[in-house]
BAMAR-889404 format. One record per residue (C-alpha): x, y, z; chain; residue in three letters. Coordinates in nm, 4 decimals. Layout:
<rs>
        x        y        z mol type
        X        Y        Z   A  ALA
...
</rs>
This chain:
<rs>
        x        y        z mol type
   1.1414   0.0481  -2.3683   A  MET
   1.0226   0.4209  -2.4486   A  GLN
   0.7659   0.5141  -2.1845   A  GLY
   0.7768   0.2079  -1.9702   A  LYS
   0.7210   0.3325  -1.6107   A  ARG
   0.9763   0.2324  -1.3310   A  ILE
   0.9142   0.2662  -0.9698   A  LEU
   1.2197   0.2734  -0.7551   A  ILE
   1.1678   0.2005  -0.3981   A  VAL
   1.4824   0.3185  -0.2141   A  GLU
   1.6016   0.5241   0.0648   A  ASP
   1.9670   0.5979  -0.0161   A  GLU
   1.9543   0.9343  -0.2349   A  SER
   2.2780   0.8638  -0.4087   A  SER
   2.1625   0.5396  -0.5539   A  ILE
   1.8090   0.6781  -0.6625   A  VAL
   1.9933   0.9555  -0.8459   A  ASN
   2.2241   0.7294  -1.0679   A  VAL
   1.9602   0.4686  -1.1107   A  VAL
   1.7081   0.7178  -1.2166   A  SER
   1.9573   0.8954  -1.4546   A  GLN
   2.0576   0.5529  -1.6095   A  ALA
   1.6986   0.4553  -1.6631   A  LEU
   1.5884   0.7855  -1.8079   A  ARG
   1.8709   0.7657  -2.0762   A  ARG
   1.7107   0.4462  -2.1993   A  HIS
   1.3687   0.6070  -2.2366   A  GLY
   1.2177   0.4922  -1.9060   A  PHE
   0.9777   0.6967  -1.6993   A  GLU
   1.0919   0.6819  -1.3356   A  VAL
   0.9041   0.7529  -1.0030   A  SER
   1.0770   0.7357  -0.6810   A  THR
   0.9728   0.6842  -0.3269   A  VAL
   1.1891   0.6425  -0.0079   A  ASP
   0.9637   0.3998   0.2025   A  ASN
   0.7413   0.1207   0.1701   A  GLY
   0.4033   0.2735   0.2651   A  ASP
   0.4457   0.5381  -0.0053   A  ASP
   0.5430   0.2654  -0.2383   A  ALA
   0.2184   0.0914  -0.2024   A  LEU
   0.0153   0.4353  -0.2352   A  ASP
   0.1828   0.4947  -0.5763   A  MET
   0.0969   0.1576  -0.7258   A  LEU
  -0.2406   0.2187  -0.7743   A  TYR
  -0.4887   0.2921  -0.9842   A  PRO
  -0.1999   0.2908  -1.2741   A  VAL
   0.0520   0.0167  -1.2065   A  LEU
   0.4308   0.0756  -1.3284   A  PRO
   0.5809  -0.1742  -1.5578   A  ASP
   0.8376  -0.2821  -1.3077   A  LEU
   0.9323  -0.1818  -0.9418   A  VAL
   1.3021  -0.1754  -0.8045   A  LEU
   1.2621  -0.2632  -0.4458   A  LEU
   1.5229  -0.2228  -0.1613   A  ASP
   1.5181  -0.4496   0.1315   A  LEU
   1.6226  -0.2318   0.3924   A  MET
   1.3750   0.0655   0.4205   A  LEU
   1.2672   0.2631   0.7021   A  PRO
   0.9405   0.1401   0.8377   A  GLY
   0.7979  -0.1156   0.6310   A  MET
   1.0773  -0.3296   0.4888   A  ASP
   1.1084  -0.4538   0.1296   A  GLY
   0.9958  -0.8105   0.2159   A  TRP
   0.6637  -0.6863   0.3420   A  GLU
   0.6192  -0.4503   0.0291   A  VAL
   0.6871  -0.7613  -0.1911   A  CYS
   0.4492  -0.9628   0.0045   A  ARG
   0.1598  -0.7133  -0.0232   A  ARG
   0.2088  -0.6391  -0.3873   A  ILE
   0.1883  -1.0223  -0.4545   A  ARG
  -0.1298  -1.0652  -0.2422   A  SER
  -0.3181  -0.7925  -0.4099   A  ALA
  -0.5052  -0.9525  -0.7280   A  PRO
  -0.4417  -0.6265  -0.9428   A  GLU
  -0.0522  -0.6260  -0.8763   A  SER
   0.0216  -1.0047  -0.8178   A  LYS
   0.1953  -1.0138  -1.1499   A  GLY
   0.3815  -0.7133  -1.1325   A  LEU
   0.7644  -0.7374  -1.2100   A  PRO
   0.9911  -0.6942  -0.9065   A  ILE
   1.3528  -0.6811  -0.8748   A  ILE
   1.4870  -0.6494  -0.5233   A  MET
   1.8153  -0.4543  -0.4374   A  MET
   2.0244  -0.5086  -0.1466   A  THR
   2.3637  -0.4674   0.0300   A  ALA
   2.3185  -0.7648   0.2377   A  ARG
   2.5291  -1.0750   0.1580   A  ARG
   2.3309  -1.3459   0.3462   A  ASP
   2.2036  -1.5942   0.1041   A  GLU
   1.8809  -1.6276   0.3127   A  ARG
   1.7828  -1.2855   0.1963   A  ASP
   1.8080  -1.4286  -0.1447   A  LEU
   1.5682  -1.7294  -0.0598   A  VAL
   1.3270  -1.4891   0.1512   A  GLN
   1.3073  -1.2417  -0.1249   A  GLY
   1.2582  -1.4926  -0.4148   A  LEU
   1.0150  -1.6917  -0.1959   A  GLY
   0.7957  -1.3905  -0.1474   A  LEU
   0.7648  -1.3742  -0.5191   A  GLY
   1.0387  -1.1239  -0.6388   A  ALA
   1.1379  -1.2082  -0.9843   A  ASP
   1.4885  -1.1079  -0.9772   A  ASP
   1.7531  -0.9984  -0.7158   A  TYR
   2.0487  -0.7747  -0.7467   A  ILE
   2.3424  -0.7081  -0.4774   A  LYS
   2.4961  -0.3605  -0.4172   A  LYS
   2.7055  -0.2236  -0.5328   A  PRO
   2.5899  -0.3331  -0.9053   A  PHE
   2.6763  -0.2322  -1.2451   A  SER
   2.4214   0.0085  -1.4085   A  LEU
   2.4657  -0.1446  -1.7293   A  VAL
   2.3771  -0.4920  -1.5720   A  GLU
   2.0684  -0.3370  -1.3985   A  LEU
   1.9312  -0.1767  -1.6965   A  VAL
   1.9784  -0.5005  -1.9026   A  ALA
   1.7886  -0.6796  -1.6129   A  ARG
   1.5033  -0.4407  -1.6329   A  VAL
   1.4704  -0.4461  -2.0008   A  LYS
   1.4943  -0.8385  -1.9898   A  SER
   1.2269  -0.8880  -1.7403   A  LEU
   0.9849  -0.6164  -1.8995   A  ILE
   1.0032  -0.7882  -2.2266   A  ARG
   0.9323  -1.1182  -2.0629   A  ARG
   0.6441  -0.9756  -1.8997   A  THR
   0.4965  -0.8316  -2.1919   A  GLN
   0.5705  -1.1032  -2.4345   A  MET
   0.2951  -1.1436  -2.7087   A  VAL
   0.1602  -1.5235  -2.7103   A  GLN
   0.1104  -1.6896  -3.0051   A  THR
  -0.1051  -1.9908  -2.8875   A  GLU
  -0.4004  -1.9861  -2.6475   A  PRO
  -0.3103  -2.2925  -2.4332   A  THR
  -0.0483  -2.5467  -2.3420   A  LEU
  -0.1396  -2.8734  -2.1993   A  SER
   0.0776  -3.1365  -2.0071   A  VAL
  -0.1366  -3.4089  -1.8525   A  GLY
  -0.3822  -3.2537  -1.5871   A  GLU
  -0.1762  -2.9305  -1.6286   A  LEU
  -0.2985  -2.6376  -1.8542   A  GLU
  -0.1269  -2.3246  -1.9019   A  ILE
  -0.3081  -2.0202  -2.0387   A  ASP
  -0.0385  -1.8387  -2.2524   A  LEU
  -0.2392  -1.5096  -2.2981   A  GLU
  -0.3513  -1.4822  -1.9463   A  GLY
  -0.0231  -1.5982  -1.8101   A  GLN
  -0.1723  -1.8299  -1.5693   A  MET
  -0.1759  -2.2177  -1.5048   A  ALA
  -0.4483  -2.4628  -1.3855   A  ARG
  -0.3872  -2.8182  -1.2570   A  LEU
  -0.6848  -3.0375  -1.2588   A  ALA
  -0.8782  -2.7318  -1.3201   A  GLY
  -0.7876  -2.5415  -1.0167   A  GLU
  -0.5684  -2.2373  -1.0812   A  GLU
  -0.2340  -2.2496  -0.9278   A  LEU
  -0.0984  -1.9297  -0.7482   A  SER
   0.2118  -1.8573  -0.9284   A  LEU
   0.4695  -1.5787  -0.9381   A  SER
   0.5553  -1.4490  -1.2724   A  LEU
   0.8827  -1.6217  -1.2637   A  THR
   0.7504  -1.9284  -1.1437   A  GLU
   0.4883  -1.9181  -1.4181   A  TYR
   0.7664  -1.8558  -1.6747   A  LYS
   0.9780  -2.1447  -1.5564   A  LEU
   0.6841  -2.4017  -1.5510   A  LEU
   0.6004  -2.2753  -1.9129   A  ARG
   0.9645  -2.3220  -2.0459   A  ILE
   0.9444  -2.6815  -1.8903   A  LEU
   0.6185  -2.7559  -2.0074   A  ALA
   0.7095  -2.6507  -2.3723   A  GLU
   0.9674  -2.9282  -2.3593   A  ARG
   0.7885  -3.2013  -2.1608   A  PRO
   1.0404  -3.5023  -2.0906   A  GLY
   1.3274  -3.2897  -2.2256   A  GLN
   1.6256  -3.1709  -1.9814   A  VAL
   1.6625  -2.8134  -1.9688   A  VAL
   2.0015  -2.7056  -1.8040   A  PRO
   2.0072  -2.4671  -1.5174   A  ARG
   2.1958  -2.2230  -1.7350   A  GLU
   1.9670  -2.2339  -1.9942   A  ARG
   1.6844  -2.1467  -1.7501   A  LEU
   1.8815  -1.8750  -1.6100   A  LEU
   1.9377  -1.7106  -1.9439   A  SER
   1.5909  -1.7647  -2.0655   A  LEU
   1.4198  -1.6273  -1.7475   A  ILE
   1.6619  -1.3642  -1.5984   A  TRP
   1.8823  -1.2799  -1.9181   A  GLY
   2.1766  -1.3693  -1.7315   A  VAL
   2.4645  -1.5733  -1.8991   A  TYR
   2.6980  -1.7788  -1.6840   A  GLY
   2.5672  -1.6564  -1.3505   A  GLY
   2.4588  -1.8054  -1.0181   A  ASP
   2.2247  -2.0860  -1.0805   A  THR
   2.0912  -2.0990  -0.7250   A  ARG
   1.8411  -1.8307  -0.8249   A  THR
   1.6871  -2.1131  -1.0396   A  VAL
   1.6959  -2.3618  -0.7700   A  ASP
   1.5068  -2.1516  -0.5418   A  VAL
   1.2247  -2.0679  -0.7852   A  HIS
   1.1887  -2.4358  -0.8822   A  ILE
   1.1617  -2.5465  -0.5156   A  SER
   0.8884  -2.3246  -0.4705   A  ARG
   0.7332  -2.4427  -0.7898   A  LEU
   0.7571  -2.8179  -0.6967   A  ARG
   0.5886  -2.7352  -0.3697   A  LYS
   0.2858  -2.5716  -0.5369   A  LYS
   0.2444  -2.8494  -0.7874   A  LEU
   0.2812  -3.0986  -0.4863   A  THR
   0.0168  -2.9206  -0.2788   A  GLN
  -0.2351  -2.9239  -0.5687   A  ALA
  -0.1496  -3.2482  -0.7320   A  ALA
  -0.3305  -3.5661  -0.7975   A  ASP
  -0.1919  -3.9024  -0.9484   A  ASP
  -0.1804  -3.7431  -1.2943   A  ARG
   0.0056  -3.4200  -1.2048   A  ALA
   0.3398  -3.3470  -1.3662   A  PRO
   0.6499  -3.3545  -1.1710   A  ALA
   0.9603  -3.1418  -1.1870   A  ILE
   1.2702  -3.3785  -1.1666   A  THR
   1.6280  -3.2707  -1.1187   A  ALA
   1.9021  -3.4584  -1.3072   A  LEU
   2.2328  -3.4185  -1.0975   A  ARG
   2.4642  -3.1841  -1.2919   A  GLY
   2.2303  -3.1466  -1.5687   A  ARG
   1.9338  -2.9634  -1.5208   A  GLY
   1.5401  -2.9997  -1.4722   A  TYR
   1.2685  -3.1763  -1.6834   A  ARG
   0.8742  -3.1741  -1.6304   A  LEU
   0.7293  -3.5464  -1.6618   A  THR
   0.3907  -3.6937  -1.6233   A  VAL
   0.3660  -4.0465  -1.4980   A  GLU
   0.1320  -4.2462  -1.6617   A  GLU
  -0.1243  -4.4398  -1.4286   A  HIS
  -0.3540  -4.7359  -1.5619   A  HIS
  -0.6059  -4.9037  -1.3905   A  GLU
  -0.5821  -5.2942  -1.3406   A  ASN
  -0.8177  -5.4811  -1.5630   A  PRO
</rs>
């Protein structure tokens, strides 16, 4: 991780100091800002490798910062980990719904935070070995980290893309929630509701773009998720 750039968007100086020191000890280059407007100004023209984004910021809050990052073509795939002291599950759903890739609650372990940062950066910059992956009318561009359904590009966050790819690599097979949690977030034995939130959003995007040959994500109670394609045959 030597030289990878992290932008910390946080208005509590004590948190900024300890997180910055921990990341620098692991070879990261760290920049910090204490408000949303300055965060957006610092993103361009050279994007960081990851953003640590507090939700409760003065002025523009973290949700709006995340929305704007995801709406800009040049930064839509930028990895984002949200940080918050709020305990309401609706905050988790809203943050992930806006496209955050991960979510960590304060107070958090520095060891866990650094591990999540490293895991997310590795996934983002993973070298692809095959150009495309196809399941029915779904085509996944592994090099470009994008997906098309019936020729139309799907608007996916990085985490949604990763989930779709993992399921598409195993068509018809059930992938346990715990396995998805470990593959995407690098977390073992954690709260699988994070997986469910992202799967729900991914399903909606597939449904909105779907035709009768589109793959479907189905849930098997107590087991996990699988990607299936229904075969449709015309009557003779």
